[in-house]
C-alpha atoms as one frame of an Amber mdcrd trajectory, in Angstrom:
protein
  -0.156  -0.062   0.106   1.105   3.526  -0.929   1.905   5.997   1.838  -0.921
   8.498   1.495  -3.310   5.230   1.626  -2.328   3.879   4.333  -2.718   7.190
   6.036  -6.068   7.896   4.708  -6.990   4.518   5.878  -6.492   5.472   9.257
  -7.260   9.045   9.664 -10.626  10.363   8.310 -11.060  13.215   5.679 -15.171
  13.591   5.413 -16.244  15.434   2.395 -19.352  17.220   1.823 -21.137  19.766
  -0.464 -23.441  22.290   0.732 -24.336  24.653  -1.668 -24.584  25.293  -5.659
 -24.007  28.925  -6.849 -25.019  30.534 -10.072 -23.396  33.639 -10.435 -24.093
  36.236 -13.100 -22.970  39.034 -14.784 -20.549  41.162 -12.708 -19.904  39.333
  -9.394 -17.576  39.088  -6.946 -18.501  37.056  -3.533 -16.728  36.610  -0.380
 -16.709  34.071   2.263 -14.943  34.912   5.850 -13.847  31.132   6.185 -14.612
  28.006   8.355 -13.068  25.720  10.966 -12.989  23.248   7.823 -11.255  22.971
   4.699 -13.170  24.808   1.895 -13.681  23.836  -1.741 -15.259  25.013  -4.835
 -15.679  23.127  -8.150 -16.124  25.372 -10.986 -18.721  23.619 -13.375 -19.627
  26.334 -15.846 -17.522  29.672 -16.582 -14.702  30.859 -14.978 -13.564  32.760
 -12.071 -10.263  33.940 -10.277  -9.785  32.844  -6.451  -7.940  35.039  -4.114
  -7.015  33.854  -0.282  -7.720  36.738   2.453  -3.854  38.578   2.794  -2.228
  37.009  -0.292  -1.272  38.597  -3.015  -1.385  35.877  -5.223  -4.657  34.792
  -7.022  -5.483  31.748  -9.096  -7.671  31.650 -12.179 -10.318  28.806 -12.712
 -12.183  27.762 -15.562 -14.925  24.643 -15.938 -13.362  21.394 -14.020 -11.266
  23.104 -11.990 -11.359  23.144  -8.395  -9.849  25.451  -5.538  -9.375  24.188
  -2.193  -8.287  26.279   1.039  -7.485  23.131   3.286  -6.936  25.802   6.680
 -10.690  27.020   5.779  -9.105  30.924   5.159 -11.405  33.009   3.987 -10.927
  34.198   0.262 -13.029  36.184  -2.277 -14.271  34.262  -5.847 -14.197  36.982
  -8.576 -16.004  36.843 -11.488 -15.375  40.595 -13.054 -12.309  42.787 -11.668
 -13.888  45.620  -9.961 -17.355  44.240  -9.009 -18.722  45.132  -5.932 -18.166
  41.726  -3.022 -21.042  40.507  -1.372 -20.608  37.854   1.280 -21.502  34.570
   0.324 -23.669  33.977   3.346 -25.979  37.150   2.531 -26.846  35.669  -1.310
 -30.317  34.815  -1.647 -30.693  30.924  -1.574 -33.219  28.434  -2.440 -32.993
  24.474  -1.498 -33.281  22.068  -4.688 -35.100  18.892  -4.529 -32.069  16.586
  -3.287 -31.893  19.079  -0.223 -28.929  21.343  -1.635 -28.931  25.175  -1.353
 -28.690  27.072  -4.301 -27.262  30.637  -4.176 -27.734  33.367  -6.849 -25.954
  36.539  -7.881 -26.183  38.715 -10.515 -28.079  38.737 -13.845 -27.750  38.542
 -17.677 -24.817  36.877 -19.440 -23.514  33.052 -18.770 -23.511  31.853 -16.053
 -20.351  30.775 -13.312 -21.743  27.274 -11.909 -20.100  26.639  -8.690 -20.441
  23.570  -5.996 -19.284  24.876  -2.574 -18.198  22.319   0.109 -15.890  21.519
   2.798 -13.792  18.801   3.873 -13.798  17.752   7.657 -10.888  16.498   9.347
 -10.957  14.223  12.301  -8.353  14.663  14.915  -5.961  12.579  13.925  -6.090
  14.101  10.433  -6.021  17.668  12.046  -2.788  16.956  14.264  -0.924  14.819
  11.395  -2.124  15.684   7.623  -3.567  18.974   7.496  -0.751  21.327   8.890
   1.564  20.189   6.045  -1.238  20.874   3.309  -0.433  24.261   1.301  -3.029
  27.282   2.211  -4.656  26.929  -1.402  -4.240  23.990  -3.667  -5.629  24.232
  -7.392  -6.781  21.356  -9.445  -6.956  21.403 -12.912  -9.442  18.717 -14.193
  -7.887  19.051 -17.683  -4.622  17.893 -16.836  -6.278  14.946 -14.790  -8.920
  12.562 -16.528  -9.806  10.838 -13.252 -10.316  14.027 -11.305 -12.598  15.379
 -14.373 -14.398  11.997 -14.077 -15.447  12.722 -10.314 -16.087  16.156 -11.295
 -18.609  15.525 -13.840 -20.114  12.975 -11.851 -20.412  14.904  -8.679 -22.118
  17.799 -10.395 -24.503  15.636 -11.850 -25.569  13.992  -8.728 -25.456  17.093
  -6.410 -27.806  19.104  -8.792 -30.188  15.809  -9.899 -31.881  15.188  -6.460
 -32.325  11.376  -7.245 -33.025   9.005  -4.536 -29.637   8.163  -2.560 -27.985
  11.372  -3.958 -27.029  13.126  -1.158 -25.211   9.735   0.236 -23.626   9.341
  -3.007 -22.258  13.540  -3.067 -20.817  13.017  -0.037 -18.704   9.613  -0.866
 -17.832  11.432  -4.071 -16.534  14.227  -2.165 -14.296  12.010   0.069 -12.872
  10.742  -3.569 -12.393  14.314  -4.834  -9.920  14.866  -1.447  -7.893  12.225
  -2.749  -7.681  13.464  -6.513  -6.999  16.961  -5.717  -4.086  15.751  -3.419
  -2.980  13.565  -6.284  -3.062  16.250  -8.814  -1.224  18.302  -6.636   1.407
  16.242  -6.217   1.680  15.567  -9.821   1.264  19.453 -10.726   3.183  21.933
  -8.725   3.432  20.057  -5.182   6.567  21.421  -4.304   7.351  22.665  -0.750
   7.833  20.943   2.860   6.063  18.686   4.328   5.168  14.620   4.522   2.912
  15.056   1.758   5.110  17.138  -0.544   7.705  14.254   0.128   5.186  12.110
  -2.022   5.964  13.724  -5.013   9.731  12.512  -4.614   9.824   8.625  -5.164
  12.837   7.822  -3.074  11.175   9.554  -0.416   7.671   8.283  -1.218   9.166
   4.528  -0.724  10.807   5.530   2.609   7.684   6.930   3.877   5.664   3.778
   2.307   7.917   1.565   4.458   7.374   3.306   7.774   3.574   3.522   7.369
   3.041  -0.222   6.396   5.534  -1.706   8.893   5.369   0.954  12.027   6.870
  -1.995  14.247   9.812  -2.275  12.551  12.621  -0.459  14.177  13.689   1.238
  10.874  17.289   3.031  10.753  18.393   5.837   8.260  20.494   3.691   6.790
  17.723   0.852   6.205  15.230   3.226   4.603  18.093   4.876   2.414  18.682
   1.326   0.881  14.974   1.082   0.349  15.069   4.272  -1.262  17.899   3.289
  -3.452  20.191   6.571  -1.808  23.233   6.567  -0.058  22.589   7.436   4.182
  23.983  10.770   3.762  21.973  12.037   1.111  18.490  10.180   1.996  18.661
  11.944   5.634  19.539  15.274   3.936  16.975  14.989   1.479  14.260  13.728
   4.065  14.959  16.582   6.301  15.229  18.922   4.128  11.906  17.902   2.594
   9.598  16.520   5.076  11.110  18.951   8.033  12.295  16.817  10.636  14.041
  13.374  10.823  12.822  10.022   9.821  12.984   8.841  13.534  10.839  11.821
  14.059   8.388  11.271  11.342   8.059   7.505  12.138   7.748   8.194  15.841
   4.692  10.755  15.383   3.088   8.282  13.012   3.199   5.710  15.511   1.301
   8.014  17.811  -1.459   8.442  15.542  -1.468   4.590  15.314  -1.276   4.312
  19.098  -4.198   7.382  19.818  -6.466   5.482  17.344  -5.914   2.113  19.086
  -6.380   3.530  22.181  -9.618   5.558  21.311 -10.787   2.322  20.144 -10.719
   1.034  23.670 -10.082  -2.739  22.821  -6.249  -3.723  22.686  -4.643  -3.464
  25.786  -1.574  -1.182  26.157   1.302  -3.863  25.622  -0.510  -5.214  22.678
  -0.573  -1.517  21.405   3.182  -0.865  22.530   3.975  -4.041  20.325   2.170
  -2.749  17.069   3.534   0.335  17.002   7.225  -0.574  17.582   7.967  -0.513
  20.939   9.389  -3.467  23.009   8.242  -2.802  26.269   5.466  -1.189  28.146
   7.893   1.100  29.571   9.347   2.739  26.624   6.002   3.130  24.681   4.617
   4.958  27.890   7.777   7.406  27.534   7.262   8.018  23.982   3.879   8.520
  24.444   4.160  11.101  27.324   6.795  13.108  25.485   4.075  13.093  22.741
   0.735  13.491  24.951   2.158  14.905  28.142   0.210  11.853  30.019   0.694
   8.029  30.112  -1.263   5.954  27.471  -4.140   4.535  30.226  -5.034   8.250
  31.294  -4.872   9.473  27.765  -7.547   6.269  26.866  -9.592   7.203  30.052
  -9.742  10.793  29.040 -10.528   9.960  25.498 -13.566   7.607  26.091 -14.987
   9.956  28.832 -15.609  12.229  25.779
């Protein structure tokens, strides 16, 4: 299993679509942001997206999607110089399938959007979200698979067929993976472990750690799997990921440990062994450094809600 699949199999990013937007004429809308990640799919037309406080902007056309992983406030602009209206203030109607449709402006060809969000569970919030860029643009024209998902999502979101609401949310989940893929295939430069997946040798090393966290991986072992010298591997890994391989492995082990503790079915000794610790004492020390408490106490607090 590749590293991204291994991580996403153990953490949760849940997508949902909350509105369709029909924007015409000279229009510009703004949203102040959200605790969740926000995405906009361009079904028809074109627009420019700009994150608040960011001088840069992205031009999007039909088949493109823009994601704001940190939920930052942003503006969507159809015509330069148009008066900006808050998205929440636009008139809305409820479509047969339960989706809200907001409208702005009149005349001319429409720009139609699907607007939605990605909710990160506690582990995704800690392990994945911080290493994503503040803005991701994915181009449907350069990714046939993404294009298929966007067309299917657009059709299901607006037709109101039985089971459509559930299907739309499942497609939004798939959309998240496709967006990350498109970003890695395109301009996925930067730092963080997700960006490192665009570097095949580093991706192989990360896959080793995600697939077998119980192994006491050394930099030398990982370098061999990556097909690099130990020194070159270590320097490239720390430069791109932002931490040493051992530090990354420890953080991944803690993701798995917290997940298992929250599940409440496995004993601490079993969990310790499953994430690579030879004794409960060694596991407890590592867990305390990460969480400032013992595994047993953390589990009690997690199960108590």
